[in-house]
Structure formats: structure tokens, C-alpha cells
C-alpha positions as CSV (number, residue, x, y, z in Angstrom):
1,M,41.6,-0.4,-35.0
2,T,40.1,0.1,-31.5
3,I,36.7,-0.1,-31.2
4,T,34.2,2.2,-29.4
5,G,31.9,2.4,-26.6
6,D,29.8,5.6,-28.4
7,G,28.7,6.9,-25.4
8,T,26.8,3.2,-24.1
9,H,25.9,4.1,-20.9
10,I,27.0,1.4,-18.7
11,L,26.7,0.3,-14.6
12,V,29.6,-0.5,-13.1
13,F,29.4,-1.9,-9.7
14,P,32.7,-3.0,-7.1
15,F,32.3,-4.9,-4.0
16,P,34.0,-3.0,-1.0
17,A,36.9,-5.0,-1.3
18,Q,40.3,-3.6,-2.5
19,G,41.6,-6.4,-4.1
20,H,37.8,-6.5,-5.8
21,M,38.1,-3.0,-6.5
22,I,41.9,-2.2,-8.0
23,P,41.0,-3.9,-10.6
24,L,37.2,-3.1,-11.8
25,L,38.7,0.2,-11.1
26,D,41.1,-0.1,-13.4
27,L,38.8,-1.8,-16.2
28,T,36.7,1.1,-15.6
29,H,39.8,3.5,-17.2
30,T,39.6,1.1,-19.9
31,L,36.4,1.3,-20.7
32,A,35.9,5.4,-20.3
33,S,39.0,5.7,-22.6
34,R,37.6,4.1,-25.0
35,G,33.9,6.2,-25.2
36,L,31.6,4.5,-22.5
37,T,29.6,6.4,-20.6
38,I,29.7,4.8,-16.9
39,T,28.1,5.6,-13.8
40,I,29.5,3.8,-10.5
41,L,27.6,2.7,-7.2
42,V,29.8,3.5,-4.5
43,T,28.7,4.0,-0.8
44,P,29.5,7.0,1.5
45,Q,32.9,6.6,2.7
46,N,34.3,4.1,-0.5
47,L,34.7,7.2,-2.4
48,S,37.9,8.6,-2.1
49,L,38.7,4.9,-3.6
50,L,37.9,6.6,-6.5
51,T,39.5,9.5,-6.3
52,P,42.6,8.9,-9.2
53,L,39.8,6.9,-11.4
54,L,37.9,10.0,-11.2
55,S,41.1,12.9,-11.6
56,E,41.1,10.4,-14.8
57,H,38.1,10.8,-16.1
58,P,35.9,13.6,-14.7
59,T,32.7,12.3,-17.4
60,I,32.1,9.2,-15.0
61,K,29.7,9.6,-13.0
62,T,28.9,8.4,-9.7
63,L,25.8,7.4,-7.4
64,I,26.6,7.2,-4.2
65,L,24.5,5.0,-1.9
66,P,23.8,5.1,1.8
67,F,25.7,1.4,2.8
68,P,22.9,-1.0,4.7
69,A,22.8,-1.4,7.5
70,H,23.8,-5.3,9.1
71,P,23.3,-6.9,12.8
72,S,26.6,-8.5,12.3
73,L,28.6,-5.3,10.8
74,P,30.0,-2.8,13.3
75,P,28.5,0.6,12.8
76,G,30.3,2.5,10.0
77,V,31.7,-0.2,8.3
78,E,31.8,0.7,5.2
79,N,34.7,-2.1,3.2
80,V,35.7,-5.1,3.9
81,K,39.3,-4.0,4.4
82,D,38.3,-2.6,8.4
83,M,36.9,-6.2,9.2
84,P,38.6,-9.7,9.9
85,A,38.2,-12.2,7.1
86,Y,34.5,-13.5,8.4
87,G,33.2,-9.3,7.4
88,F,32.8,-10.8,3.5
89,I,29.6,-13.0,4.2
90,A,28.5,-10.2,6.1
91,M,29.2,-8.1,3.6
92,M,28.2,-9.4,1.1
93,R,24.1,-9.9,2.6
94,A,24.1,-6.0,3.6
95,M,25.0,-5.2,0.3
96,G,22.2,-7.0,-1.8
97,E,19.5,-4.6,0.6
98,L,20.8,-2.2,-2.0
99,Y,17.9,-4.2,-4.7
100,N,14.8,-2.1,-4.3
101,P,17.0,1.6,-3.9
102,L,19.3,0.7,-7.5
103,L,15.5,-0.5,-9.3
104,N,14.3,2.8,-8.3
105,W,16.9,4.7,-9.5
106,F,17.0,2.8,-13.0
107,H,13.0,3.4,-13.3
108,N,13.6,7.0,-12.7
109,H,17.1,7.9,-14.6
110,P,16.8,9.4,-18.1
111,S,19.2,7.5,-20.1
112,P,19.3,4.3,-17.7
113,P,22.5,1.5,-18.3
114,V,22.4,-0.6,-21.0
115,A,23.5,-3.3,-18.7
116,I,25.3,-4.0,-15.5
117,V,29.1,-4.3,-15.1
118,S,29.1,-6.0,-11.5
119,D,31.6,-7.9,-8.7
120,M,31.4,-11.8,-8.2
121,F,29.9,-11.4,-5.0
122,L,27.1,-9.3,-6.1
123,G,25.4,-12.1,-8.3
124,W,21.8,-10.4,-6.8
125,T,22.8,-8.0,-10.2
126,H,21.7,-10.7,-12.2
127,R,17.9,-11.0,-11.2
128,L,17.8,-7.4,-10.9
129,A,19.1,-6.4,-14.9
130,C,16.4,-9.9,-15.5
131,Q,14.1,-7.5,-13.8
132,L,14.7,-4.5,-15.9
133,G,15.3,-6.4,-19.1
134,I,19.0,-5.4,-19.3
135,R,22.6,-6.9,-19.1
136,R,24.7,-8.1,-16.3
137,L,28.1,-9.2,-16.9
138,L,29.9,-10.6,-13.9
139,F,32.9,-9.4,-13.3
140,S,35.9,-11.8,-11.3
141,P,38.4,-10.2,-9.9
142,S,39.5,-14.1,-9.9
143,G,41.3,-15.9,-12.4
144,A,40.1,-18.5,-14.5
145,T,41.2,-21.0,-12.7
146,A,40.1,-20.7,-9.3
147,L,36.7,-19.8,-11.2
148,S,36.0,-23.4,-12.9
149,V,36.9,-24.6,-9.3
150,I,34.5,-22.4,-7.1
151,Y,31.5,-23.3,-10.4
152,S,32.8,-26.5,-9.8
153,L,31.8,-26.0,-6.1
154,W,28.6,-24.8,-6.4
155,R,27.3,-26.9,-8.9
156,N,28.2,-30.5,-7.4
157,L,28.2,-29.6,-3.9
158,P,30.3,-32.0,-3.3
159,K,30.8,-33.2,0.9
160,R,33.1,-34.3,3.1
161,D,32.7,-38.3,4.4
162,D,33.7,-37.4,8.4
163,P,32.6,-33.9,8.8
164,N,35.2,-33.2,11.0
165,N,38.2,-34.0,9.0
166,E,39.5,-30.7,7.4
167,D,42.4,-32.8,5.9
168,A,39.6,-34.8,3.8
169,L,39.9,-35.0,0.1
170,I,38.5,-32.7,-1.8
171,S,38.8,-34.0,-5.8
172,F,37.4,-31.8,-9.2
173,P,37.5,-34.5,-11.9
174,D,35.0,-31.7,-14.0
175,V,38.2,-29.4,-13.9
176,P,41.2,-29.6,-16.3
177,N,44.0,-31.2,-14.9
178,S,41.4,-32.8,-12.4
179,P,43.0,-30.2,-9.2
180,I,42.8,-31.8,-5.9
181,Y,42.4,-30.0,-2.7
182,P,42.2,-30.8,1.2
183,W,38.5,-29.9,2.5
184,W,40.0,-26.1,4.2
185,Q,41.9,-25.4,1.5
186,L,38.3,-24.1,0.2
187,T,36.7,-21.3,0.2
188,R,35.2,-20.4,3.8
189,L,32.1,-19.0,1.9
190,Y,31.4,-23.2,0.8
191,R,32.8,-24.4,4.0
192,T,30.2,-23.0,6.1
193,Y,27.6,-23.5,3.5
194,V,24.8,-25.2,5.5
195,E,21.6,-26.5,3.4
196,G,18.4,-25.2,4.2
197,D,20.4,-21.8,5.7
198,P,19.0,-18.5,4.6
199,V,22.7,-16.6,4.0
200,S,23.9,-19.9,3.1
201,D,21.3,-20.2,0.6
202,F,21.9,-15.9,-0.2
203,I,25.8,-17.4,-1.0
204,K,25.0,-19.6,-2.9
205,D,22.4,-18.0,-4.8
206,C,25.0,-15.4,-5.7
207,Y,27.3,-17.9,-7.8
208,L,24.6,-19.5,-9.8
209,S,23.4,-16.0,-10.5
210,N,26.7,-16.0,-11.5
211,M,26.8,-18.7,-13.9
212,A,23.5,-17.3,-15.2
213,S,24.6,-14.1,-16.2
214,W,24.5,-12.6,-20.0
215,G,28.9,-12.6,-19.8
216,L,31.5,-13.1,-18.3
217,V,34.8,-10.6,-17.9
218,V,37.7,-12.1,-16.1
219,N,41.0,-10.6,-15.4
220,S,43.5,-12.8,-16.9
221,F,45.5,-13.8,-20.2
222,S,45.4,-16.2,-22.9
223,E,49.0,-17.3,-22.8
224,L,48.3,-17.8,-18.6
225,E,45.0,-19.8,-18.5
226,R,44.1,-20.8,-21.5
227,V,42.7,-24.4,-21.0
228,Y,40.6,-22.4,-18.2
229,L,38.9,-20.2,-20.2
230,D,38.0,-22.9,-22.5
231,H,36.6,-24.6,-19.2
232,L,34.7,-21.6,-18.4
233,I,32.7,-21.1,-21.8
234,E,31.8,-24.4,-22.4
235,V,30.7,-24.9,-18.6
236,L,28.4,-21.6,-19.0
237,G,27.3,-22.7,-22.6
238,H,28.2,-19.5,-24.8
239,D,30.8,-17.8,-26.2
240,R,30.3,-14.5,-24.0
241,V,33.2,-15.1,-22.2
242,W,36.2,-12.2,-22.1
243,A,40.1,-11.9,-20.7
244,V,40.8,-9.4,-21.0
245,G,43.6,-9.4,-18.3
246,P,46.1,-8.2,-16.7
247,L,44.6,-5.1,-15.8
248,L,47.3,-2.6,-14.4
249,P,47.0,0.8,-13.0
250,P,46.6,4.1,-15.2
251,V,49.4,5.8,-16.1
252,N,51.0,9.2,-15.7
253,D,53.3,10.5,-18.2
254,R,55.7,11.9,-15.5
255,S,55.4,9.5,-12.2
256,G,54.6,5.7,-13.4
257,P,51.6,4.1,-12.3
258,I,49.2,5.8,-10.7
259,E,49.3,4.2,-7.3
260,R,45.6,2.9,-6.2
261,G,44.2,1.5,-2.5
262,G,45.3,3.3,0.4
263,S,48.3,5.4,2.4
264,S,51.7,4.2,2.9
265,S,53.7,5.0,5.5
266,V,56.6,6.2,3.3
267,L,56.0,7.8,-0.1
268,P,56.9,5.7,-3.2
269,T,59.7,8.6,-4.2
270,H,61.4,6.9,-1.0
271,V,61.0,3.3,-2.1
272,S,62.4,3.8,-5.3
273,T,64.8,5.9,-4.3
274,W,65.8,2.6,-2.2
275,L,65.5,0.3,-4.5
276,D,68.3,2.2,-7.4
277,T,70.4,2.2,-5.0
278,C,70.1,-1.5,-5.3
279,E,72.0,-3.9,-8.1
280,D,69.5,-5.5,-10.4
281,R,67.0,-8.9,-9.2
282,T,68.7,-8.6,-5.5
283,V,65.5,-7.6,-3.9
284,V,63.2,-9.9,-2.4
285,Y,59.3,-8.3,-1.6
286,V,57.2,-9.5,0.9
287,C,53.1,-7.9,1.0
288,F,50.5,-10.2,1.7
289,G,47.4,-7.9,0.1
290,S,44.8,-6.0,2.1
291,Q,43.1,-8.5,4.3
292,A,45.9,-10.4,6.3
293,V,47.2,-9.4,9.4
294,L,50.1,-11.7,10.3
295,T,50.4,-12.8,14.5
296,N,53.0,-11.9,16.3
297,K,54.8,-15.2,16.0
298,Q,54.0,-15.1,12.2
299,M,55.5,-11.9,12.3
300,E,58.5,-13.1,14.5
301,M,59.9,-16.2,12.2
302,L,59.5,-13.8,9.1
303,A,61.8,-11.2,10.7
304,L,63.9,-13.7,11.7
305,G,64.1,-15.4,8.8
306,L,64.8,-12.1,6.6
307,E,67.3,-11.3,8.7
308,K,69.3,-15.0,8.7
309,S,68.9,-15.1,4.7
310,G,71.3,-12.3,4.3
311,V,69.4,-10.8,1.6
312,K,67.5,-7.0,0.6
313,F,64.0,-6.6,1.2
314,I,61.1,-5.0,1.6
315,L,58.3,-5.9,4.1
316,C,54.7,-4.6,4.1
317,V,53.0,-5.4,7.4
318,K,49.7,-4.6,8.0
319,E,48.4,-3.7,10.7
320,P,45.7,-4.8,12.9
321,T,41.6,-3.6,11.9
322,K,38.6,-4.4,13.6
323,G,38.2,-7.7,15.0
324,H,41.9,-8.2,15.6
325,V,42.9,-9.1,19.3
326,E,45.0,-6.4,20.3
327,G,48.5,-7.1,21.4
328,Q,48.1,-10.4,19.4
329,Y,48.9,-9.5,15.8
330,G,51.1,-7.4,13.3
331,L,54.3,-6.7,15.6
332,I,57.7,-6.5,14.6
333,S,60.0,-8.0,17.2
334,S,62.1,-5.5,19.0
335,G,65.4,-4.2,18.2
336,F,64.5,-6.0,13.7
337,E,64.7,-2.5,12.3
338,D,68.1,-1.5,13.6
339,R,69.2,-4.3,12.7
340,V,68.3,-4.9,9.3
341,V,68.1,-1.2,8.6
342,K,70.7,-1.0,5.7
343,R,69.0,-3.9,3.9
344,G,66.1,-3.9,4.3
345,L,62.9,-0.9,4.2
346,I,59.9,-2.1,6.2
347,L,56.0,0.0,4.8
348,R,53.3,0.0,6.7
349,G,50.6,0.6,5.7
350,W,50.0,0.6,1.6
351,A,52.8,-0.2,-0.6
352,P,52.9,0.7,-4.4
353,Q,53.4,-2.8,-5.6
354,V,53.1,-2.2,-9.6
355,L,56.0,0.3,-8.9
356,I,57.9,-1.6,-7.0
357,L,58.0,-5.2,-9.1
358,T,58.7,-3.5,-12.0
359,H,61.3,-1.4,-10.6
360,R,65.0,-3.8,-12.2
361,A,66.2,-4.3,-8.3
362,V,63.0,-6.6,-6.9
363,G,64.2,-10.1,-7.4
364,V,61.9,-12.5,-6.3
365,F,58.1,-11.8,-5.0
366,L,56.9,-13.8,-1.4
367,T,53.2,-13.3,-2.1
368,H,49.9,-14.5,-0.5
369,C,49.1,-15.1,-3.8
370,G,45.8,-13.5,-4.5
371,W,45.1,-12.7,-8.0
372,N,46.2,-9.1,-7.9
373,S,49.2,-10.0,-6.7
374,T,49.4,-13.4,-9.1
375,L,48.8,-11.4,-12.0
376,E,51.7,-8.3,-11.3
377,G,54.5,-10.7,-10.4
378,I,53.4,-12.2,-14.1
379,F,53.5,-9.0,-15.7
380,A,56.9,-7.6,-13.9
381,G,58.8,-11.2,-14.4
382,V,59.8,-11.9,-10.8
383,P,59.6,-15.6,-9.8
384,M,57.3,-16.1,-6.4
385,L,57.4,-17.8,-2.8
386,T,53.9,-18.6,-1.9
387,W,52.7,-18.7,1.3
388,P,48.6,-19.2,0.6
389,M,45.8,-17.9,3.6
390,G,42.9,-18.8,2.2
391,A,40.0,-17.7,-0.4
392,D,41.3,-18.7,-4.3
393,Q,45.4,-18.4,-3.0
394,F,45.7,-22.3,-3.0
395,V,44.3,-22.7,-6.3
396,N,46.9,-19.8,-7.3
397,A,49.7,-20.9,-5.9
398,K,48.9,-24.4,-7.4
399,L,48.6,-23.0,-10.8
400,L,51.9,-21.0,-10.3
401,V,54.1,-24.1,-8.7
402,D,52.7,-27.0,-10.5
403,E,51.5,-25.7,-13.7
404,L,53.5,-22.6,-14.9
405,G,56.9,-22.9,-13.4
406,V,57.3,-19.4,-11.5
407,A,57.4,-20.3,-7.6
408,T,58.2,-22.5,-5.1
409,R,55.8,-23.2,-2.0
410,V,56.8,-21.9,1.6
411,V,54.2,-22.7,3.3
412,E,50.5,-22.4,3.5
413,G,48.1,-21.4,5.3
414,A,46.9,-18.1,7.6
415,Q,48.1,-19.8,10.8
416,A,51.2,-21.2,9.6
417,V,54.4,-20.3,11.1
418,P,57.2,-20.7,9.1
419,N,60.5,-21.6,9.9
420,S,62.8,-19.0,9.7
421,D,66.2,-21.4,9.2
422,E,63.8,-23.2,6.2
423,L,62.2,-19.5,5.3
424,A,66.2,-18.0,5.0
425,R,67.6,-21.0,2.9
426,L,64.4,-20.1,0.6
427,L,64.9,-16.8,0.4
428,A,68.3,-16.3,-0.2
429,G,68.2,-19.5,-2.7
430,A,65.4,-17.4,-4.7
431,V,67.2,-13.7,-5.6
432,S,70.8,-16.2,-6.3
433,E,68.7,-18.5,-8.6
434,N,69.1,-18.1,-12.5
435,G,67.0,-20.9,-13.8
436,V,64.3,-22.1,-15.2
437,K,62.1,-20.1,-12.6
438,M,63.5,-17.0,-14.4
439,I,63.4,-18.5,-17.7
440,R,59.4,-18.8,-17.4
441,S,59.0,-15.7,-14.7
442,L,60.0,-13.4,-18.3
443,E,58.5,-15.7,-20.4
444,L,55.0,-14.8,-18.8
445,S,55.8,-11.4,-18.4
446,E,56.6,-11.0,-22.2
447,A,53.4,-12.6,-22.8
448,A,50.8,-10.5,-20.6
449,L,52.9,-7.6,-22.7
450,E,52.1,-8.8,-25.9
451,A,48.0,-9.9,-24.4
452,I,47.3,-6.4,-23.9
453,K,49.5,-4.7,-26.9
454,Q,46.7,-3.3,-29.7
455,C,46.5,-6.6,-31.4
456,G,47.1,-8.8,-28.6
457,K,44.5,-11.4,-27.1
458,S,44.0,-9.1,-24.1
459,S,43.0,-5.9,-26.4
460,K,41.4,-7.9,-29.0
461,D,39.2,-9.0,-26.4
462,M,38.5,-5.9,-24.8
463,D,37.2,-4.8,-28.7
464,E,35.4,-7.5,-29.0
465,L,33.3,-6.4,-25.2
466,I,32.5,-3.5,-26.2
467,R,31.2,-4.1,-29.6
468,R,29.0,-6.3,-28.2
469,L,27.7,-4.1,-25.8
470,S,26.8,-1.1,-28.0
471,E,25.8,-3.3,-30.9
472,E,23.1,-5.1,-28.4
473,A,22.8,-0.9,-26.9
474,K,21.5,0.1,-30.7
475,H,19.4,-3.0,-31.9
476,D,17.8,-4.7,-29.1
477,K,14.3,-2.0,-29.3
478,S,13.4,-3.4,-25.6
479,F,16.8,-3.4,-23.8
480,I,15.3,-1.3,-21.6
481,S,11.7,-2.5,-20.5
482,S,10.7,-2.5,-16.6
483,N,8.0,-4.9,-17.7
484,S,10.5,-7.8,-19.2
485,N,11.2,-10.1,-16.9
486,S,13.2,-12.4,-19.6
487,Q,17.0,-12.2,-20.7
488,T,18.4,-13.2,-24.1
């Protein structure tokens, strides 16, 4: 029997980056469908990103708070998509200034939420929840593997013997399978850590607060990351860890998955029509997420590789934003589009990724290995070619290639430039391959589908999450005591 939330009120607080917002909003869709009362905190310019969700669930309330000013952020910037990678740190600090406005909102609300579900970059909400005497649940947009590595970093604070050696190997003996990564592949938030620096201390406190939070919700499923989910339960010292993925977009009965995230230069119906003309598993889909913008040299080699390979392809191009040097990023070589017009489709802006990956014509996914893309590729049963560029992507790529066996390495690093001949060989080979990677991809796809069915493990974890929230709300009479500084 499906568990419902009986109107239990929670606050959902996403971090303003598309890769973080989208899965949390997908979770919100499920929770709202299951009877929870939900308020979503959003800043004014990000309100439009909620439109698909609010259209599906008009009962969801929004709490709109002005975006706090920060000296490192240009005026009017409220989403990381408008900033290069370093914008994450400034955005994290700026969002921390919402502590007091949010505290005041809770104190003045006639029936305030009994729990906060917030992003991993909003660790300070744990302290807020403690002050309010309610529960904070961390939502992780990263998988359990990456989260295991991240927690190990901030618990143990490993250092390099030579502070100038970017290739120094950092080992993680306390993480399952004892992974080893070169220093430059660790998250930038950690590599820039300086003990005693206020910004660094804020970020460190964020992650330590994540580990101290009452519960953890992960966009993953047991068959994919069981050993790492078990590890997190051991590290955290409690079993309030729920793997509820893969979280997918709401589905419209007439048009399929509801797209969320942004606008594209091509309508989804045009993409579907183009794919319909292609044979099964003959198309390579190339997309590097919502943040990565390739340099002109990278674009040139990528385009040459696609051209030389002879494969059919969809190429998603993200154009430069504030902070990128004008004229040095995102340009496609002159004449390329004309030369490949019969076998290539180029999308500028947002791509309808779930629609593309689940189409029968798509057989390979060249990806940056962001966790949303990783899960969507796995759910679709599409083998992958990996080009990780930052954040948790190197951990995800290692999982895909070395542990799951569903991917092949292409290059690594945000500054890497692929060899066009080698890339062409990999692309052509990946499309024609019908071996172990394809079989394993289809097995994991089936496991993902089973996980979210009514009696599947992820569905049961969702039931248990909702049951625990409702139970706590009903039985803890001191749940909303603003004088409480403790958390059970």
C-alpha cells in the first residue's frame, strides 16, 4: 500500500543551480503527489523554474525571499547557470544570509513546516532546524559514491606532500573499494580550502552540518550503489538514509516527460521527429550539462571527431555566460553545420535530455558525468563515453567505467582537448558495439525501473521517508518549539 503524508507540512529549499534544483523539484513532485503539504523557498528570478511543478501541483506554496547581495556576484545574478564555476562559492555564502529572514518566517507562520529538506550546499539549514526544534533532511544531488568521498574529505582533511603537485595521489582507504584520485580531480570546494579562512570555514561547516543532519535523501537506487549506501549508514551512525531514485520528471499523458530547466533553440517535437527517422541505437547524443562551456579549441576537436566518425548525432551546445572571455568559448567551426546537416542535429540552450535518451534511436551518450545525466543515461539503458570536468564527475566516471562497466573513458578535465581521430574511433566503435557494456546498461536500466515500481526498493524507501516525517509530526509535541536547541 502506498504511504501518504496526511498533510504534513515541509519546507523544500533548493540551491539555485539547475543540476541541483531539478532533482529536488522532481522529489517535491513525488512528495506532493503523496499528500505532503509543501512550501518551496525560491528567490525571485528563479521562480520561473518552478512553473512546470506548480502547474502540476497548484497546492504547493512558494516562499519568495529576496536574493542576498554578495560582493563576488554581479547584480541580478541569482542562479549559478549565469556564472562560471567559481560562482558556486559566492552563491553558497550569499544564500547563507537567508538564515534570519527564514527564521522570522517560521516564527510568524501560523502552521510552520515540521521539517526542512534542503540541498547539500545549504548545510547551515541544519543549525536553523536545530534552533527551531525541527528536522533537517539533506537532499544530495550527488550519488552515494561521490557523497562517500566528499564526507571522507571533510572528515579527514587530506593534504599533499608537495603543495604544488596537482597530480599528487589522494587515497580514500575508509571508502568502499579504496579509491585513489589525483589532487586536481578533487572538488574545487575542497582544493581551495584554507584553514582559518572565513569562506573555507563556512564551506567546511556546511559539510559537517550535512553529516550531522537528521536524515539523508539520495537520488540513487540500491542496485546501483548498495555498498556506498551501506557505507553512509555506517558513517552517519543511523539508518535514516533513503535512496529514492532515479527521480524522473513528471509525465504528461499526451506529451511524455515534462521538460524542466530552460529553453532550447529546437522544439522537443522537432527533436523527436528527427530521431524517428533514424535506425535503432545509431545516434550519439553529446551533452555536457548545464554548466560546462567548451573552449573554441575543444569545440573544434569535438566537431572534427563527430565529422570524421560518420555517426549520426545530436550535439547540445551551451553558449558562454558572464565570466567567460568573449570570443574564446562555445564557437562551432565555420562550415561544420552545413557539412553534417544530413546526419547531425545541433541544439543550443537546454536539451530535452530525458526525451532524447529514452528514444530507441539513441545508442551512445557522450557525457560530462554529472549525476543527473549519469542516472538518466542509466535509466535509458544507454552506454556512455565519459568526459568528466569537475565537481563529483570524476568519481561518477570512475564508477561508470571501472565498477559498473557501462562506459568508456574519452578524456578527463575541464581543459582537456580530445584528439579528433581517437574521438572519431571511439564514437564509431561505441555505436557499432553490441557487447558487455550494452548488456550491462540494459540490466541496470531494468533494475532502475524495478526500483521505482510500487514494490521496488526506491519506492519502499519513499514510503518510509513519508511515514517517518508524518510520524514525527504527529507524535513529537515539542516539534516546533523555537526555544529548543537540541535535535533528537
